[in-house]
Biopython code that builds the backbone (N, CA, C, O; Angstrom):
import numpy as np
from Bio.PDB.StructureBuilder import StructureBuilder

atoms = [
    (1, "MET", "N", (0.601, -1.235, 0.118)),
    (1, "MET", "CA", (-0.162, 0.133, 0.123)),
    (1, "MET", "C", (0.739, 1.308, -0.120)),
    (1, "MET", "O", (0.285, 2.450, -0.054)),
    (2, "SER", "N", (2.386, 1.000, -0.483)),
    (2, "SER", "CA", (3.204, 2.314, 0.131)),
    (2, "SER", "C", (3.699, 2.960, -1.178)),
    (2, "SER", "O", (4.265, 4.038, -1.363)),
    (3, "CYS", "N", (3.155, 1.560, -2.409)),
    (3, "CYS", "CA", (4.084, 2.154, -3.929)),
    (3, "CYS", "C", (2.262, 3.695, -3.991)),
    (3, "CYS", "O", (1.259, 4.134, -3.428)),
    (4, "GLN", "N", (3.264, 3.751, -5.280)),
    (4, "GLN", "CA", (1.831, 5.121, -5.575)),
    (4, "GLN", "C", (0.948, 4.668, -6.113)),
    (4, "GLN", "O", (0.072, 5.528, -6.207)),
    (5, "ARG", "N", (0.558, 3.444, -6.694)),
    (5, "ARG", "CA", (-0.844, 2.845, -6.862)),
    (5, "ARG", "C", (-1.598, 2.657, -5.758)),
    (5, "ARG", "O", (-2.813, 2.761, -5.927)),
    (6, "GLY", "N", (-1.130, 2.360, -4.460)),
    (6, "GLY", "CA", (-1.411, 1.878, -3.223)),
    (6, "GLY", "C", (-2.096, 3.074, -2.805)),
    (6, "GLY", "O", (-3.270, 3.269, -2.490)),
    (7, "ILE", "N", (-1.053, 3.860, -2.876)),
    (7, "ILE", "CA", (-1.532, 5.380, -2.418)),
    (7, "ILE", "C", (-2.815, 5.504, -2.666)),
    (7, "ILE", "O", (-3.662, 5.488, -1.773)),
    (8, "MET", "N", (-3.134, 5.670, -4.178)),
    (8, "MET", "CA", (-4.048, 6.210, -5.190)),
    (8, "MET", "C", (-5.398, 5.798, -4.564)),
    (8, "MET", "O", (-6.370, 6.458, -4.195)),
    (9, "VAL", "N", (-5.176, 4.744, -4.571)),
    (9, "VAL", "CA", (-6.234, 4.087, -4.273)),
    (9, "VAL", "C", (-6.757, 3.451, -3.136)),
    (9, "VAL", "O", (-7.780, 2.766, -3.143)),
    (10, "ARG", "N", (-5.955, 3.712, -2.028)),
    (10, "ARG", "CA", (-6.505, 3.322, -0.956)),
    (10, "ARG", "C", (-7.307, 5.158, -0.326)),
    (10, "ARG", "O", (-8.451, 5.441, 0.028)),
    (11, "ASP", "N", (-6.304, 5.833, -0.422)),
    (11, "ASP", "CA", (-6.973, 7.606, -0.122)),
    (11, "ASP", "C", (-7.647, 8.203, -0.661)),
    (11, "ASP", "O", (-7.960, 9.368, -0.414)),
    (12, "HIS", "N", (-8.301, 6.998, -2.186)),
    (12, "HIS", "CA", (-9.457, 7.481, -3.065)),
    (12, "HIS", "C", (-10.509, 7.221, -2.448)),
    (12, "HIS", "O", (-11.526, 7.903, -2.325)),
    (13, "PHE", "N", (-10.147, 5.771, -1.879)),
    (13, "PHE", "CA", (-11.533, 4.812, -1.237)),
    (13, "PHE", "C", (-11.939, 5.567, 0.308)),
    (13, "PHE", "O", (-13.064, 5.505, 0.805)),
    (14, "ASP", "N", (-11.002, 6.133, 0.798)),
    (14, "ASP", "CA", (-11.268, 6.295, 2.160)),
    (14, "ASP", "C", (-11.839, 6.798, 2.304)),
    (14, "ASP", "O", (-12.748, 6.486, 3.073)),
    (15, "THR", "N", (-11.769, 8.894, 1.241)),
    (15, "THR", "CA", (-12.253, 9.371, 0.996)),
    (15, "THR", "C", (-13.373, 9.678, 0.875)),
    (15, "THR", "O", (-13.953, 10.483, 1.604)),
    (16, "LYS", "N", (-14.181, 8.684, -0.703)),
    (16, "LYS", "CA", (-15.062, 8.983, -0.677)),
    (16, "LYS", "C", (-15.914, 8.467, 0.230)),
    (16, "LYS", "O", (-17.062, 8.901, 0.132)),
    (17, "ARG", "N", (-15.596, 7.194, 1.605)),
    (17, "ARG", "CA", (-16.411, 6.175, 2.369)),
    (17, "ARG", "C", (-16.656, 7.502, 3.807)),
    (17, "ARG", "O", (-17.588, 7.389, 4.603)),
    (18, "ALA", "N", (-15.769, 8.512, 3.867)),
    (18, "ALA", "CA", (-15.757, 9.236, 4.745)),
    (18, "ALA", "C", (-17.680, 9.920, 5.198)),
    (18, "ALA", "O", (-18.711, 10.019, 4.532)),
    (19, "THR", "N", (-17.521, 10.057, 5.819)),
    (19, "THR", "CA", (-19.055, 11.372, 6.610)),
    (19, "THR", "C", (-18.559, 12.571, 6.464)),
    (19, "THR", "O", (-19.232, 13.384, 5.831)),
    (20, "LEU", "N", (-17.215, 12.983, 7.034)),
    (20, "LEU", "CA", (-16.715, 14.494, 6.722)),
    (20, "LEU", "C", (-14.961, 14.253, 6.699)),
    (20, "LEU", "O", (-14.306, 13.269, 7.042)),
    (21, "LEU", "N", (-14.602, 15.351, 6.242)),
    (21, "LEU", "CA", (-13.366, 15.600, 6.055)),
    (21, "LEU", "C", (-12.360, 16.317, 6.918)),
    (21, "LEU", "O", (-11.774, 17.199, 6.290)),
    (22, "VAL", "N", (-12.068, 16.221, 7.913)),
    (22, "VAL", "CA", (-10.919, 17.414, 9.011)),
    (22, "VAL", "C", (-9.673, 17.079, 8.197)),
    (22, "VAL", "O", (-9.125, 16.022, 7.884)),
    (23, "VAL", "N", (-9.433, 18.354, 7.975)),
    (23, "VAL", "CA", (-7.914, 19.125, 7.156)),
    (23, "VAL", "C", (-7.299, 19.711, 7.978)),
    (23, "VAL", "O", (-7.914, 20.613, 8.545)),
    (24, "ASN", "N", (-5.639, 19.425, 8.454)),
    (24, "ASN", "CA", (-5.427, 20.281, 9.487)),
    (24, "ASN", "C", (-3.879, 20.924, 8.204)),
    (24, "ASN", "O", (-2.954, 20.164, 7.917)),
    (25, "LEU", "N", (-3.972, 22.371, 7.658)),
    (25, "LEU", "CA", (-3.077, 22.742, 7.231)),
    (25, "LEU", "C", (-2.300, 23.560, 7.989)),
    (25, "LEU", "O", (-1.275, 23.921, 7.412)),
    (26, "LEU", "N", (-2.500, 24.105, 9.450)),
    (26, "LEU", "CA", (-1.531, 24.894, 9.978)),
    (26, "LEU", "C", (-0.457, 24.419, 10.002)),
    (26, "LEU", "O", (-0.132, 23.265, 10.283)),
    (27, "GLY", "N", (0.293, 25.469, 9.645)),
    (27, "GLY", "CA", (1.564, 26.146, 9.876)),
    (27, "GLY", "C", (1.988, 25.216, 8.513)),
    (27, "GLY", "O", (2.967, 24.507, 8.746)),
    (28, "ALA", "N", (1.548, 25.108, 7.409)),
    (28, "ALA", "CA", (2.010, 23.899, 6.349)),
    (28, "ALA", "C", (3.164, 25.046, 5.273)),
    (28, "ALA", "O", (2.968, 26.243, 5.063)),
    (29, "GLU", "N", (4.067, 24.392, 4.870)),
    (29, "GLU", "CA", (5.274, 25.311, 4.371)),
    (29, "GLU", "C", (5.739, 25.136, 3.031)),
    (29, "GLU", "O", (6.572, 25.844, 2.466)),
    (30, "LYS", "N", (4.784, 23.545, 2.275)),
    (30, "LYS", "CA", (4.551, 23.691, 1.375)),
    (30, "LYS", "C", (3.557, 22.945, 0.914)),
    (30, "LYS", "O", (3.247, 22.172, 1.820)),
    (31, "VAL", "N", (2.872, 22.767, -0.055)),
    (31, "VAL", "CA", (1.737, 22.570, -0.718)),
    (31, "VAL", "C", (1.305, 20.652, -0.659)),
    (31, "VAL", "O", (1.910, 19.820, -1.334)),
    (32, "SER", "N", (0.463, 20.412, 0.044)),
    (32, "SER", "CA", (0.344, 19.027, 0.183)),
    (32, "SER", "C", (-0.673, 18.681, -1.527)),
    (32, "SER", "O", (-1.768, 19.086, -1.917)),
    (33, "ILE", "N", (0.297, 17.829, -2.100)),
    (33, "ILE", "CA", (-0.798, 17.187, -3.074)),
    (33, "ILE", "C", (-1.829, 16.706, -2.981)),
    (33, "ILE", "O", (-2.914, 17.033, -3.461)),
    (34, "GLY", "N", (-1.467, 15.711, -2.208)),
    (34, "GLY", "CA", (-2.112, 14.442, -1.574)),
    (34, "GLY", "C", (-3.427, 15.158, -0.759)),
    (34, "GLY", "O", (-4.597, 14.821, -0.942)),
    (35, "THR", "N", (-3.162, 15.782, -0.207)),
    (35, "THR", "CA", (-4.426, 16.835, 0.823)),
    (35, "THR", "C", (-5.474, 17.254, -0.428)),
    (35, "THR", "O", (-6.689, 17.408, -0.302)),
    (36, "VAL", "N", (-5.087, 17.327, -1.043)),
    (36, "VAL", "CA", (-5.713, 19.015, -1.945)),
    (36, "VAL", "C", (-6.405, 17.773, -2.873)),
    (36, "VAL", "O", (-7.600, 17.770, -3.166)),
    (37, "MET", "N", (-5.446, 16.717, -3.283)),
    (37, "MET", "CA", (-6.456, 15.189, -3.774)),
    (37, "MET", "C", (-7.828, 14.912, -3.083)),
    (37, "MET", "O", (-8.924, 14.569, -3.526)),
    (38, "GLU", "N", (-7.435, 15.145, -2.034)),
    (38, "GLU", "CA", (-8.665, 14.243, -0.997)),
    (38, "GLU", "C", (-9.440, 15.609, -0.682)),
    (38, "GLU", "O", (-10.031, 15.233, 0.330)),
    (39, "MET", "N", (-9.696, 16.462, -0.797)),
    (39, "MET", "CA", (-10.464, 17.840, -0.946)),
    (39, "MET", "C", (-11.399, 17.956, -2.008)),
    (39, "MET", "O", (-12.561, 18.311, -2.210)),
    (40, "ALA", "N", (-10.297, 17.457, -2.667)),
    (40, "ALA", "CA", (-11.346, 17.639, -4.148)),
    (40, "ALA", "C", (-12.173, 16.448, -4.313)),
    (40, "ALA", "O", (-13.234, 16.597, -4.920)),
    (41, "TRP", "N", (-11.815, 15.100, -3.801)),
    (41, "TRP", "CA", (-12.938, 14.239, -3.977)),
    (41, "TRP", "C", (-14.023, 14.324, -2.995)),
    (41, "TRP", "O", (-15.196, 13.971, -3.111)),
    (42, "ALA", "N", (-13.277, 14.973, -1.795)),
    (42, "ALA", "CA", (-14.566, 14.352, -1.105)),
    (42, "ALA", "C", (-15.698, 15.860, -1.444)),
    (42, "ALA", "O", (-16.744, 15.691, -0.817)),
    (43, "TRP", "N", (-15.710, 17.001, -2.125)),
    (43, "TRP", "CA", (-16.167, 17.855, -2.486)),
    (43, "TRP", "C", (-16.977, 17.745, -3.212)),
    (43, "TRP", "O", (-18.099, 18.222, -3.045)),
    (44, "ASP", "N", (-16.588, 17.034, -4.286)),
    (44, "ASP", "CA", (-17.110, 16.353, -5.467)),
    (44, "ASP", "C", (-18.064, 14.925, -5.260)),
    (44, "ASP", "O", (-19.052, 14.476, -5.841)),
    (45, "ASN", "N", (-17.211, 14.469, -4.109)),
    (45, "ASN", "CA", (-18.916, 13.424, -3.698)),
    (45, "ASN", "C", (-19.575, 14.059, -2.796)),
    (45, "ASN", "O", (-20.201, 13.267, -2.091)),
    (46, "GLY", "N", (-19.800, 15.796, -2.324)),
    (46, "GLY", "CA", (-20.290, 16.301, -0.695)),
    (46, "GLY", "C", (-20.242, 15.855, 0.330)),
    (46, "GLY", "O", (-21.132, 15.694, 1.165)),
    (47, "ILE", "N", (-19.034, 15.584, 0.350)),
    (47, "ILE", "CA", (-18.322, 15.507, 1.863)),
    (47, "ILE", "C", (-17.892, 16.761, 2.293)),
    (47, "ILE", "O", (-16.926, 17.450, 1.964)),
    (48, "PRO", "N", (-19.041, 16.966, 3.309)),
    (48, "PRO", "CA", (-17.754, 18.356, 4.238)),
    (48, "PRO", "C", (-16.702, 18.526, 4.633)),
    (48, "PRO", "O", (-15.987, 17.526, 4.692)),
    (49, "ILE", "N", (-16.287, 19.482, 4.955)),
    (49, "ILE", "CA", (-14.497, 19.272, 4.585)),
    (49, "ILE", "C", (-14.521, 20.717, 5.814)),
    (49, "ILE", "O", (-14.979, 21.818, 5.510)),
    (50, "VAL", "N", (-13.830, 20.330, 7.411)),
    (50, "VAL", "CA", (-13.349, 21.386, 8.175)),
    (50, "VAL", "C", (-12.024, 20.852, 7.887)),
    (50, "VAL", "O", (-11.533, 19.731, 7.753)),
    (51, "CYS", "N", (-11.403, 22.721, 7.815)),
    (51, "CYS", "CA", (-10.599, 22.441, 7.728)),
    (51, "CYS", "C", (-10.078, 23.583, 8.722)),
    (51, "CYS", "O", (-10.868, 24.477, 9.025)),
    (52, "MET", "N", (-9.010, 23.587, 9.147)),
    (52, "MET", "CA", (-7.933, 24.191, 9.986)),
    (52, "MET", "C", (-7.130, 24.865, 9.137)),
    (52, "MET", "O", (-6.757, 24.156, 8.203)),
    (53, "ILE", "N", (-6.611, 26.289, 9.110)),
    (53, "ILE", "CA", (-6.215, 26.729, 8.251)),
    (53, "ILE", "C", (-6.067, 28.149, 8.910)),
    (53, "ILE", "O", (-7.110, 28.691, 9.275)),
    (54, "GLU", "N", (-4.766, 28.864, 9.117)),
    (54, "GLU", "CA", (-4.547, 30.395, 9.226)),
    (54, "GLU", "C", (-5.027, 31.219, 8.346)),
    (54, "GLU", "O", (-4.958, 31.077, 7.125)),
    (55, "ALA", "N", (-5.699, 32.408, 9.135)),
    (55, "ALA", "CA", (-6.748, 33.131, 8.106)),
    (55, "ALA", "C", (-5.709, 34.070, 6.978)),
    (55, "ALA", "O", (-6.309, 35.075, 6.597)),
    (56, "GLU", "N", (-4.940, 33.999, 6.654)),
    (56, "GLU", "CA", (-3.682, 34.510, 5.630)),
    (56, "GLU", "C", (-2.668, 33.897, 5.589)),
    (56, "GLU", "O", (-2.726, 32.735, 5.990)),
    (57, "GLY", "N", (-1.813, 34.241, 5.268)),
    (57, "GLY", "CA", (-0.175, 33.413, 4.351)),
    (57, "GLY", "C", (-0.394, 31.838, 4.335)),
    (57, "GLY", "O", (0.628, 31.217, 4.040)),
    (58, "ASN", "N", (-1.237, 31.262, 4.529)),
    (58, "ASN", "CA", (-0.995, 29.420, 4.118)),
    (58, "ASN", "C", (-0.855, 29.636, 3.060)),
    (58, "ASN", "O", (-1.278, 30.592, 2.411)),
    (59, "VAL", "N", (0.310, 28.001, 2.460)),
    (59, "VAL", "CA", (0.805, 28.136, 1.105)),
    (59, "VAL", "C", (-0.366, 27.645, 0.503)),
    (59, "VAL", "O", (-0.376, 27.767, -0.721)),
    (60, "HIS", "N", (-1.631, 26.979, 1.154)),
    (60, "HIS", "CA", (-3.089, 26.691, 0.445)),
    (60, "HIS", "C", (-3.999, 27.395, 0.351)),
    (60, "HIS", "O", (-5.166, 27.037, 0.194)),
    (61, "ASP", "N", (-3.514, 28.709, 0.450)),
    (61, "ASP", "CA", (-4.758, 29.547, 0.243)),
    (61, "ASP", "C", (-5.219, 29.902, -1.044)),
    (61, "ASP", "O", (-5.136, 31.067, -1.432)),
    (62, "HIS", "N", (-5.609, 29.168, -1.610)),
    (62, "HIS", "CA", (-6.252, 29.523, -3.361)),
    (62, "HIS", "C", (-7.788, 29.255, -3.585)),
    (62, "HIS", "O", (-8.280, 28.129, -3.520)),
    (63, "PRO", "N", (-8.389, 30.237, -3.816)),
    (63, "PRO", "CA", (-9.450, 30.199, -4.612)),
    (63, "PRO", "C", (-9.712, 28.956, -4.883)),
    (63, "PRO", "O", (-10.882, 28.915, -4.503)),
    (64, "MET", "N", (-9.450, 27.802, -5.302)),
    (64, "MET", "CA", (-10.682, 26.738, -5.144)),
    (64, "MET", "C", (-10.326, 26.233, -4.221)),
    (64, "MET", "O", (-11.319, 25.709, -3.717)),
    (65, "LEU", "N", (-9.257, 25.993, -3.485)),
    (65, "LEU", "CA", (-9.438, 25.671, -2.003)),
    (65, "LEU", "C", (-10.340, 26.204, -1.075)),
    (65, "LEU", "O", (-10.959, 25.691, -0.143)),
    (66, "ARG", "N", (-10.286, 27.311, -1.513)),
    (66, "ARG", "CA", (-11.441, 27.891, -0.376)),
    (66, "ARG", "C", (-12.664, 27.820, -0.738)),
    (66, "ARG", "O", (-13.538, 27.814, 0.129)),
    (67, "GLU", "N", (-12.950, 27.759, -1.932)),
    (67, "GLU", "CA", (-14.576, 26.868, -2.418)),
    (67, "GLU", "C", (-14.823, 25.875, -1.600)),
    (67, "GLU", "O", (-15.895, 25.753, -1.008)),
    (68, "THR", "N", (-13.875, 25.099, -1.499)),
    (68, "THR", "CA", (-14.168, 23.115, -1.202)),
    (68, "THR", "C", (-14.691, 23.273, 0.431)),
    (68, "THR", "O", (-15.575, 22.653, 1.023)),
    (69, "ILE", "N", (-13.986, 24.112, 0.797)),
    (69, "ILE", "CA", (-13.776, 24.245, 2.620)),
    (69, "ILE", "C", (-15.314, 24.404, 3.214)),
    (69, "ILE", "O", (-15.546, 25.565, 3.553)),
    (70, "GLY", "N", (-15.932, 23.887, 3.325)),
    (70, "GLY", "CA", (-17.274, 24.131, 4.280)),
    (70, "GLY", "C", (-17.214, 24.962, 5.622)),
    (70, "GLY", "O", (-18.078, 25.779, 5.942)),
    (71, "PHE", "N", (-16.101, 24.659, 6.365)),
    (71, "PHE", "CA", (-16.003, 25.395, 7.545)),
    (71, "PHE", "C", (-14.538, 25.582, 7.328)),
    (71, "PHE", "O", (-13.729, 24.758, 6.901)),
    (72, "ARG", "N", (-14.367, 26.686, 7.660)),
    (72, "ARG", "CA", (-12.865, 27.330, 7.821)),
    (72, "ARG", "C", (-12.813, 27.921, 9.236)),
    (72, "ARG", "O", (-13.450, 28.797, 9.821)),
    (73, "VAL", "N", (-11.628, 26.956, 9.611)),
    (73, "VAL", "CA", (-11.656, 27.533, 11.568)),
    (73, "VAL", "C", (-9.632, 27.633, 11.522)),
    (73, "VAL", "O", (-8.688, 27.316, 10.799)),
    (74, "GLU", "N", (-9.902, 28.237, 12.723)),
    (74, "GLU", "CA", (-8.148, 28.902, 12.846)),
    (74, "GLU", "C", (-7.392, 28.046, 14.231)),
    (74, "GLU", "O", (-6.270, 28.282, 14.680)),
    (75, "THR", "N", (-8.531, 26.832, 14.811)),
    (75, "THR", "CA", (-8.236, 25.929, 15.924)),
    (75, "THR", "C", (-8.449, 24.483, 15.857)),
    (75, "THR", "O", (-9.254, 24.038, 15.039)),
    (76, "ARG", "N", (-7.812, 23.723, 16.630)),
    (76, "ARG", "CA", (-8.146, 22.416, 16.442)),
    (76, "ARG", "C", (-9.523, 22.354, 17.623)),
    (76, "ARG", "O", (-10.391, 21.486, 17.522)),
    (77, "GLN", "N", (-9.543, 23.460, 18.768)),
    (77, "GLN", "CA", (-10.883, 23.474, 19.404)),
    (77, "GLN", "C", (-11.809, 23.969, 18.802)),
    (77, "GLN", "O", (-12.843, 24.087, 19.458)),
    (78, "GLU", "N", (-11.827, 24.377, 17.576)),
    (78, "GLU", "CA", (-12.831, 24.973, 16.773)),
    (78, "GLU", "C", (-13.661, 23.943, 16.071)),
    (78, "GLU", "O", (-14.866, 23.693, 16.123)),
    (79, "ALA", "N", (-12.481, 23.320, 15.272)),
    (79, "ALA", "CA", (-12.737, 22.396, 14.497)),
    (79, "ALA", "C", (-13.369, 21.236, 15.337)),
    (79, "ALA", "O", (-14.413, 20.743, 14.909)),
    (80, "LEU", "N", (-12.875, 20.805, 16.385)),
    (80, "LEU", "CA", (-13.803, 19.326, 16.746)),
    (80, "LEU", "C", (-15.134, 19.882, 17.633)),
    (80, "LEU", "O", (-15.911, 19.187, 18.289)),
    (81, "HIS", "N", (-15.160, 21.636, 17.416)),
    (81, "HIS", "CA", (-16.888, 21.980, 17.605)),
    (81, "HIS", "C", (-17.589, 21.744, 16.519)),
    (81, "HIS", "O", (-18.784, 21.466, 16.419)),
    (82, "ILE", "N", (-16.612, 21.897, 15.541)),
    (82, "ILE", "CA", (-17.596, 21.571, 14.518)),
    (82, "ILE", "C", (-18.205, 20.025, 13.926)),
    (82, "ILE", "O", (-19.084, 19.528, 13.222)),
    (83, "VAL", "N", (-16.942, 19.676, 14.846)),
    (83, "VAL", "CA", (-17.122, 18.055, 13.807)),
    (83, "VAL", "C", (-18.297, 17.441, 14.884)),
    (83, "VAL", "O", (-19.198, 16.866, 14.273)),
    (84, "GLN", "N", (-18.457, 17.450, 16.297)),
    (84, "GLN", "CA", (-18.985, 17.263, 16.920)),
    (84, "GLN", "C", (-20.315, 17.429, 16.957)),
    (84, "GLN", "O", (-21.065, 16.543, 17.366)),
    (85, "THR", "N", (-20.837, 18.898, 16.416)),
    (85, "THR", "CA", (-22.016, 19.350, 15.922)),
    (85, "THR", "C", (-22.716, 18.554, 14.426)),
    (85, "THR", "O", (-23.839, 18.213, 14.053)),
    (86, "ILE", "N", (-21.435, 18.517, 13.928)),
    (86, "ILE", "CA", (-22.362, 17.882, 12.545)),
    (86, "ILE", "C", (-22.541, 16.386, 13.065)),
    (86, "ILE", "O", (-23.669, 15.903, 12.969)),
    (87, "LEU", "N", (-21.091, 15.298, 13.836)),
    (87, "LEU", "CA", (-21.899, 14.240, 13.772)),
    (87, "LEU", "C", (-23.293, 13.758, 14.924)),
    (87, "LEU", "O", (-24.274, 13.028, 14.784)),
    (88, "TRP", "N", (-22.812, 14.511, 15.952)),
    (88, "TRP", "CA", (-23.240, 13.931, 16.947)),
    (88, "TRP", "C", (-24.611, 14.746, 17.202)),
    (88, "TRP", "O", (-25.569, 14.092, 17.613)),
    (89, "ASP", "N", (-24.796, 16.381, 16.946)),
    (89, "ASP", "CA", (-25.949, 16.488, 17.254)),
    (89, "ASP", "C", (-27.062, 16.893, 16.281)),
    (89, "ASP", "O", (-28.057, 17.595, 16.457)),
    (90, "SER", "N", (-26.682, 16.359, 15.395)),
    (90, "SER", "CA", (-27.506, 16.346, 14.541)),
    (90, "SER", "C", (-28.916, 15.305, 14.469)),
    (90, "SER", "O", (-29.699, 15.391, 13.523)),
]
sb = StructureBuilder()
sb.init_structure("model")
sb.init_model(0)
sb.init_chain("A")
sb.init_seg("    ")
for serial, (resi, resn, name, xyz) in enumerate(atoms, 1):
    if name == "N":
        sb.init_residue(resn, " ", resi, " ")
    sb.init_atom(name, np.array(xyz, "f"), 0.0, 1.0, " ", f" {name:<3s}", serial, name[0])
structure = sb.get_structure()
């Protein structure tokens, strides 16, 4: 599962089965292509994305990614609150 095909198939399968996607981009110094792909797959499949990212200056701050993010937060605590609300309060 660590070859390029295994990584691609596993991550695609996991993303499509997810109830929601939690993404931590805080402090990223370079773009994570794999994470960007997972976000695109989630968006395409109607899976909500909770994304932890700085208000500005993150290397992932791009118009297309901003549009995929359902819930943009700056802390893990905020992300946890949203996840709990989506999974347990609905």
